[in-house]
C-alpha positions as CSV (number, residue, x, y, z in Angstrom):
1,M,-63.7,-43.7,-33.3
2,F,-64.4,-47.3,-32.4
3,P,-63.2,-48.6,-29.0
4,E,-60.3,-50.7,-30.2
5,L,-58.8,-47.7,-32.0
6,I,-59.2,-45.6,-28.9
7,K,-57.2,-48.2,-27.0
8,F,-54.7,-48.2,-29.9
9,M,-54.2,-44.5,-29.5
10,S,-53.9,-44.6,-25.8
11,R,-51.5,-47.6,-25.7
12,G,-50.1,-47.7,-29.2
13,F,-47.4,-45.7,-30.8
14,L,-45.0,-47.8,-28.8
15,L,-41.8,-47.0,-30.6
16,I,-41.7,-43.5,-29.2
17,A,-42.9,-44.7,-25.8
18,M,-39.5,-46.5,-25.5
19,V,-37.7,-43.2,-26.0
20,A,-39.8,-41.6,-23.3
21,Q,-37.9,-43.7,-20.8
22,V,-34.5,-43.6,-22.4
23,F,-32.9,-42.1,-19.4
24,A,-34.2,-44.7,-16.9
25,A,-31.3,-45.7,-14.8
26,K,-32.1,-49.4,-14.8
27,A,-33.0,-49.8,-18.5
28,P,-30.6,-52.4,-20.1
29,R,-27.8,-50.7,-21.9
30,E,-28.6,-52.8,-25.0
31,L,-32.0,-51.1,-25.2
32,T,-30.7,-47.6,-24.2
33,S,-28.3,-47.8,-27.1
34,V,-31.0,-48.6,-29.6
35,I,-33.2,-45.7,-28.3
36,N,-30.3,-43.2,-28.3
37,H,-29.4,-44.1,-31.8
38,F,-32.9,-43.5,-33.0
39,L,-33.3,-40.2,-31.1
40,N,-30.1,-38.8,-32.7
41,L,-30.9,-39.5,-36.3
42,E,-30.5,-36.5,-38.6
43,A,-32.2,-35.6,-41.9
44,T,-34.3,-38.8,-41.8
45,S,-37.8,-39.4,-43.0
46,L,-39.6,-42.6,-42.3
47,E,-43.0,-44.2,-42.4
48,I,-44.1,-46.2,-39.4
49,H,-46.8,-48.9,-39.6
50,Q,-48.3,-50.3,-36.4
51,V,-50.6,-53.3,-36.1
52,I,-52.3,-54.7,-33.0
53,D,-53.2,-58.4,-33.2
54,W,-55.8,-59.0,-30.5
55,R,-55.6,-62.3,-28.8
56,F,-59.4,-62.6,-28.1
57,F,-60.7,-61.0,-31.2
58,N,-60.5,-62.3,-34.7
59,K,-59.3,-58.9,-36.0
60,H,-56.5,-56.4,-35.9
61,D,-56.2,-52.7,-35.9
62,S,-53.6,-50.8,-37.8
63,L,-52.3,-47.3,-38.3
64,S,-49.6,-45.7,-40.4
65,F,-47.9,-42.3,-39.9
66,R,-44.9,-40.3,-41.1
67,M,-42.0,-39.1,-39.0
68,D,-39.4,-36.6,-40.1
69,I,-36.3,-36.0,-37.9
70,K,-33.7,-33.2,-38.5
71,A,-30.8,-31.9,-36.5
72,G,-31.2,-34.6,-33.9
73,R,-34.2,-34.5,-31.6
74,N,-36.3,-32.2,-33.8
75,F,-39.4,-34.1,-34.9
76,H,-42.3,-33.6,-37.2
77,M,-45.1,-36.2,-36.9
78,N,-47.9,-36.4,-39.5
79,L,-50.9,-38.4,-38.3
80,A,-53.0,-38.0,-41.3
81,A,-55.6,-40.5,-40.2
82,F,-56.5,-38.2,-37.3
83,G,-55.9,-34.9,-39.0
84,M,-53.0,-34.0,-36.7
85,E,-49.5,-32.7,-37.0
86,I,-47.0,-32.5,-34.1
87,F,-43.8,-30.5,-34.0
88,V,-41.2,-31.0,-31.3
89,T,-38.0,-29.1,-30.6
90,E,-35.7,-29.3,-27.6
91,S,-37.9,-26.9,-25.7
92,E,-41.5,-27.1,-26.9
93,M,-44.2,-29.2,-28.5
94,M,-46.8,-27.8,-30.8
95,T,-49.8,-29.9,-31.8
96,L,-52.0,-28.9,-34.7
97,N,-55.4,-30.4,-34.7
98,H,-56.7,-29.6,-38.2
99,V,-60.0,-31.3,-37.6
100,R,-60.9,-28.9,-34.8
101,A,-58.8,-26.0,-36.0
102,Q,-56.8,-25.9,-32.7
103,I,-53.2,-25.5,-31.7
104,L,-51.7,-26.6,-28.4
105,Y,-48.4,-25.4,-27.1
106,E,-46.6,-27.3,-24.3
107,D,-43.2,-27.2,-22.6
108,A,-41.6,-30.3,-24.1
109,S,-38.7,-32.3,-25.4
110,P,-38.5,-35.4,-27.6
111,D,-39.1,-37.3,-24.4
112,A,-42.3,-35.4,-23.7
113,L,-43.5,-36.2,-27.2
114,L,-43.1,-39.8,-26.5
115,K,-44.9,-39.6,-23.1
116,Q,-47.9,-37.9,-24.8
117,L,-48.2,-40.1,-27.9
118,F,-46.6,-43.5,-27.1
119,V,-47.6,-45.0,-23.8
120,G,-45.5,-48.2,-23.4
121,G,-44.2,-50.4,-20.6
122,D,-41.8,-49.3,-17.9
123,L,-38.3,-49.9,-19.4
124,N,-36.9,-50.1,-15.9
125,D,-38.5,-53.6,-15.9
126,A,-36.9,-54.7,-19.1
127,R,-34.2,-57.4,-19.0
128,F,-31.9,-58.3,-21.9
129,K,-32.3,-62.0,-22.8
130,G,-30.0,-62.4,-25.8
131,Q,-29.2,-61.6,-29.4
132,K,-29.4,-63.7,-32.5
133,Q,-28.4,-63.1,-36.1
134,L,-31.2,-63.3,-38.7
135,G,-29.1,-63.0,-41.9
136,N,-28.9,-60.2,-44.4
137,G,-27.2,-58.0,-41.9
138,L,-30.2,-58.1,-39.5
139,R,-30.0,-59.1,-35.8
140,Q,-32.7,-59.4,-33.1
141,L,-32.4,-58.3,-29.5
142,D,-34.9,-60.0,-27.1
143,F,-36.1,-58.6,-23.8
144,V,-38.5,-59.6,-21.1
145,F,-40.3,-57.5,-18.5
146,V,-40.0,-58.6,-14.9
147,G,-41.9,-55.9,-12.9
148,D,-45.0,-56.9,-11.0
149,F,-47.0,-54.0,-12.5
150,S,-45.6,-54.0,-16.0
151,D,-48.1,-54.0,-18.9
152,W,-45.7,-56.0,-21.0
153,E,-44.4,-59.5,-21.2
154,S,-41.7,-59.3,-23.9
155,L,-40.1,-57.1,-26.5
156,S,-38.1,-58.0,-29.6
157,V,-36.1,-55.4,-31.6
158,I,-34.7,-56.0,-35.0
159,L,-31.8,-53.8,-36.2
160,D,-29.9,-53.6,-39.5
161,D,-26.2,-53.6,-40.0
162,E,-26.1,-49.8,-39.4
163,D,-28.0,-50.1,-36.1
164,D,-31.1,-48.6,-37.6
165,L,-34.3,-49.8,-35.9
166,K,-36.4,-51.9,-38.4
167,K,-39.1,-53.6,-36.4
168,L,-40.4,-54.1,-32.9
169,T,-42.7,-56.7,-31.5
170,L,-44.3,-56.2,-28.1
171,V,-46.4,-58.7,-26.3
172,D,-48.6,-57.6,-23.4
173,Y,-49.7,-59.8,-20.5
174,D,-53.1,-60.3,-22.2
175,G,-51.3,-61.9,-25.1
176,N,-51.9,-59.1,-27.6
177,N,-49.2,-58.5,-30.1
178,Y,-48.1,-55.0,-31.0
179,L,-46.1,-55.0,-34.3
180,I,-44.2,-51.9,-35.4
181,T,-42.4,-51.7,-38.7
182,L,-40.2,-48.8,-39.8
183,H,-39.5,-47.9,-43.5
184,Y,-36.8,-45.4,-44.0
185,L,-37.4,-43.2,-47.0
186,E,-34.7,-42.3,-49.5
187,Q,-35.5,-38.6,-49.5
188,F,-35.7,-36.5,-46.4
189,E,-38.7,-34.1,-46.2
190,D,-37.6,-31.0,-44.4
191,F,-39.9,-29.1,-42.1
192,N,-40.2,-25.8,-40.2
193,L,-42.4,-24.7,-37.4
194,P,-45.5,-23.0,-38.8
195,D,-45.6,-19.2,-38.5
196,L,-48.8,-18.4,-36.8
197,K,-48.8,-14.8,-38.0
198,T,-49.3,-16.0,-41.6
199,E,-50.5,-19.6,-41.2
200,Y,-53.5,-21.0,-39.4
201,V,-54.6,-17.5,-38.3
202,N,-58.2,-18.8,-37.6
203,Y,-57.1,-21.6,-35.3
204,Q,-57.8,-21.4,-31.6
205,V,-54.6,-21.5,-29.5
206,A,-54.1,-23.0,-26.1
207,D,-50.7,-22.3,-24.5
208,L,-49.7,-24.5,-21.6
209,R,-46.1,-23.4,-21.5
210,K,-44.9,-22.1,-18.2
Protein backbone atom coordinates (compact mmCIF):
# COMPACT_ATOMS: atom_id res chain seq x y z
CA MET A 1 0.00 0.00 0.00
CA PHE A 2 1.67 3.22 -1.11
CA PRO A 3 2.23 5.97 1.48
CA GLU A 4 -0.46 8.34 0.24
CA LEU A 5 -3.11 5.65 0.57
CA ILE A 6 -1.90 4.82 4.07
CA LYS A 7 -2.42 8.47 4.90
CA PHE A 8 -5.80 8.30 3.20
CA MET A 9 -6.82 5.36 5.40
CA SER A 10 -5.59 7.02 8.58
CA ARG A 11 -7.08 10.44 7.92
CA GLY A 12 -9.70 9.71 5.31
CA PHE A 13 -13.23 8.36 5.59
CA LEU A 14 -14.08 11.77 6.95
CA LEU A 15 -17.83 11.50 6.70
CA ILE A 16 -18.04 9.11 9.59
CA ALA A 17 -15.43 10.96 11.54
CA MET A 18 -17.96 13.73 11.87
CA VAL A 19 -20.38 11.37 13.54
CA ALA A 20 -17.73 10.22 15.98
CA GLN A 21 -18.01 13.64 17.61
CA VAL A 22 -21.72 14.19 17.17
CA PHE A 23 -22.27 14.59 20.89
CA ALA A 24 -19.59 17.23 21.35
CA ALA A 25 -21.20 19.94 23.43
CA LYS A 26 -19.71 22.83 21.50
CA ALA A 27 -20.31 21.53 17.98
CA PRO A 28 -22.58 23.95 16.09
CA ARG A 29 -26.20 22.87 16.12
CA GLU A 30 -26.30 23.19 12.32
CA LEU A 31 -23.61 20.50 12.06
CA THR A 32 -25.06 18.34 14.83
CA SER A 33 -28.39 18.32 13.01
CA VAL A 34 -26.76 17.10 9.80
CA ILE A 35 -24.92 14.31 11.60
CA ASN A 36 -27.93 13.13 13.60
CA HIS A 37 -30.04 13.00 10.45
CA PHE A 38 -27.45 10.79 8.78
CA LEU A 39 -27.02 8.52 11.80
CA ASN A 40 -30.74 7.86 12.06
CA LEU A 41 -31.37 6.82 8.46
CA GLU A 42 -33.20 3.52 8.06
CA ALA A 43 -33.25 0.97 5.22
CA THR A 44 -30.68 2.98 3.27
CA SER A 45 -27.88 1.84 1.01
CA LEU A 46 -25.38 4.23 -0.46
CA GLU A 47 -22.07 4.40 -2.22
CA ILE A 48 -19.48 6.83 -0.92
CA HIS A 49 -16.65 8.09 -3.08
CA GLN A 50 -13.76 9.94 -1.50
CA VAL A 51 -10.96 11.83 -3.21
CA ILE A 52 -7.96 13.64 -1.79
CA ASP A 53 -6.48 16.35 -3.98
CA TRP A 54 -2.96 16.90 -2.69
CA ARG A 55 -1.76 20.47 -2.74
CA PHE A 56 1.92 19.73 -3.31
CA PHE A 57 1.56 16.67 -5.54
CA ASN A 58 0.22 16.57 -9.06
CA LYS A 59 -2.02 13.61 -8.25
CA HIS A 60 -4.97 12.51 -6.18
CA ASP A 61 -6.01 9.40 -4.29
CA SER A 62 -9.51 7.98 -4.35
CA LEU A 63 -11.52 5.23 -2.75
CA SER A 64 -15.12 4.05 -3.04
CA PHE A 65 -17.05 1.90 -0.59
CA ARG A 66 -20.60 0.86 0.18
CA MET A 67 -22.58 1.52 3.34
CA ASP A 68 -25.89 -0.05 4.36
CA ILE A 69 -27.92 1.31 7.26
CA LYS A 70 -30.95 -0.34 8.82
CA ALA A 71 -33.06 0.23 11.91
CA GLY A 72 -31.11 3.39 12.64
CA ARG A 73 -27.49 3.11 13.78
CA ASN A 74 -26.95 -0.43 12.52
CA PHE A 75 -24.28 -0.31 9.85
CA HIS A 76 -22.64 -2.58 7.31
CA MET A 77 -19.53 -1.27 5.60
CA ASN A 78 -18.09 -3.04 2.56
CA LEU A 79 -14.52 -1.90 1.86
CA ALA A 80 -13.91 -4.15 -1.12
CA ALA A 81 -10.63 -2.46 -2.04
CA PHE A 82 -9.15 -3.66 1.25
CA GLY A 83 -10.97 -6.99 1.50
CA MET A 84 -12.81 -5.90 4.65
CA GLU A 85 -16.35 -5.79 5.98
CA ILE A 86 -17.46 -4.04 9.16
CA PHE A 87 -20.70 -4.59 11.04
CA VAL A 88 -21.81 -2.24 13.81
CA THR A 89 -24.74 -2.51 16.20
CA GLU A 90 -25.58 -0.44 19.25
CA SER A 91 -23.29 -2.60 21.39
CA GLU A 92 -20.51 -4.11 19.29
CA MET A 93 -18.41 -3.87 16.17
CA MET A 94 -17.22 -6.85 14.16
CA THR A 95 -14.50 -6.41 11.55
CA LEU A 96 -13.95 -9.16 9.00
CA ASN A 97 -10.57 -9.09 7.30
CA HIS A 98 -11.03 -11.50 4.41
CA VAL A 99 -7.46 -11.04 3.21
CA ARG A 100 -6.00 -12.29 6.49
CA ALA A 101 -8.93 -14.53 7.43
CA GLN A 102 -9.39 -12.71 10.73
CA ILE A 103 -12.34 -11.46 12.76
CA LEU A 104 -12.07 -8.73 15.38
CA TYR A 105 -14.79 -8.07 17.98
CA GLU A 106 -14.89 -4.83 19.92
CA ASP A 107 -17.25 -3.08 22.30
CA ALA A 108 -18.67 -0.44 20.06
CA SER A 109 -21.40 1.82 18.85
CA PRO A 110 -21.83 3.78 15.64
CA ASP A 111 -19.64 6.42 17.24
CA ALA A 112 -16.88 3.87 17.77
CA LEU A 113 -17.08 2.87 14.13
CA LEU A 114 -16.45 6.43 13.21
CA LYS A 115 -13.56 6.82 15.60
CA GLN A 116 -11.88 3.73 14.19
CA LEU A 117 -12.42 4.38 10.50
CA PHE A 118 -12.84 8.08 10.01
CA VAL A 119 -10.33 10.29 11.74
CA GLY A 120 -11.37 13.87 11.22
CA GLY A 121 -11.03 17.23 12.86
CA ASP A 122 -12.35 18.16 16.27
CA LEU A 123 -15.89 19.38 15.71
CA ASN A 124 -15.70 21.34 18.95
CA ASP A 125 -13.62 23.77 16.92
CA ALA A 126 -16.13 24.11 14.07
CA ARG A 127 -17.97 27.41 13.68
CA PHE A 128 -20.95 27.97 11.41
CA LYS A 129 -20.28 30.70 8.84
CA GLY A 130 -23.46 30.70 6.80
CA GLN A 131 -25.77 29.01 4.33
CA LYS A 132 -26.43 29.54 0.65
CA GLN A 133 -28.92 28.13 -1.82
CA LEU A 134 -27.43 26.30 -4.80
CA GLY A 135 -30.59 25.65 -6.78
CA ASN A 136 -32.35 22.36 -7.55
CA GLY A 137 -33.27 22.02 -3.89
CA LEU A 138 -29.63 21.95 -2.76
CA ARG A 139 -28.13 24.15 -0.09
CA GLN A 140 -24.62 24.53 1.27
CA LEU A 141 -23.58 24.98 4.89
CA ASP A 142 -20.11 26.44 5.49
CA PHE A 143 -17.97 26.02 8.58
CA VAL A 144 -14.48 27.05 9.67
CA PHE A 145 -12.28 25.57 12.38
CA VAL A 146 -10.87 27.89 15.00
CA GLY A 147 -8.90 25.61 17.33
CA ASP A 148 -5.16 26.13 17.64
CA PHE A 149 -4.53 22.40 17.19
CA SER A 150 -7.20 21.57 14.63
CA ASP A 151 -6.11 19.67 11.53
CA TRP A 152 -8.72 21.44 9.47
CA GLU A 153 -9.30 24.86 8.03
CA SER A 154 -12.82 24.64 6.59
CA LEU A 155 -15.77 22.36 5.89
CA SER A 156 -18.62 22.70 3.40
CA VAL A 157 -21.67 20.44 3.53
CA ILE A 158 -24.23 20.12 0.73
CA LEU A 159 -27.74 18.87 1.58
CA ASP A 160 -30.77 18.16 -0.59
CA ASP A 161 -34.34 19.26 0.07
CA GLU A 162 -34.89 16.21 2.31
CA ASP A 163 -31.83 17.09 4.41
CA ASP A 164 -29.90 14.10 3.06
CA LEU A 165 -26.16 14.63 2.98
CA LYS A 166 -24.91 14.76 -0.61
CA LYS A 167 -21.36 16.08 -0.52
CA LEU A 168 -18.66 17.27 1.87
CA THR A 169 -15.52 19.23 1.20
CA LEU A 170 -12.85 19.50 3.87
CA VAL A 171 -9.69 21.57 3.55
CA ASP A 172 -6.82 20.93 5.94
CA TYR A 173 -4.19 23.43 7.03
CA ASP A 174 -1.75 22.05 4.46
CA GLY A 175 -4.17 23.06 1.73
CA ASN A 176 -5.19 19.51 0.79
CA ASN A 177 -8.81 19.05 -0.31
CA TYR A 178 -10.86 16.06 0.87
CA LEU A 179 -13.93 15.55 -1.33
CA ILE A 180 -16.66 13.11 -0.25
CA THR A 181 -19.65 12.38 -2.47
CA LEU A 182 -22.63 10.24 -1.42
CA HIS A 183 -24.86 8.42 -3.88
CA TYR A 184 -28.08 7.03 -2.38
CA LEU A 185 -29.14 3.79 -4.04
CA GLU A 186 -32.73 3.08 -4.99
CA GLN A 187 -32.75 -0.39 -3.47
CA PHE A 188 -31.74 -1.15 0.11
CA GLU A 189 -29.45 -4.14 0.56
CA ASP A 190 -30.35 -5.84 3.82
CA PHE A 191 -27.69 -7.47 5.97
CA ASN A 192 -27.30 -9.65 9.04
CA LEU A 193 -24.38 -10.35 11.31
CA PRO A 194 -22.52 -13.47 10.15
CA ASP A 195 -23.13 -16.67 12.09
CA LEU A 196 -19.66 -17.84 13.00
CA LYS A 197 -20.91 -21.37 13.69
CA THR A 198 -21.62 -21.80 9.99
CA GLU A 199 -19.67 -19.01 8.28
CA TYR A 200 -15.97 -18.19 8.34
CA VAL A 201 -15.24 -21.16 10.61
CA ASN A 202 -11.57 -21.08 9.59
CA TYR A 203 -11.06 -17.42 10.49
CA GLN A 204 -8.98 -16.50 13.52
CA VAL A 205 -11.00 -14.58 16.10
CA ALA A 206 -9.77 -11.82 18.39
CA ASP A 207 -12.28 -10.67 21.00
CA LEU A 208 -11.54 -7.32 22.65
CA ARG A 209 -14.96 -6.95 24.25
CA LYS A 210 -14.96 -6.47 27.99
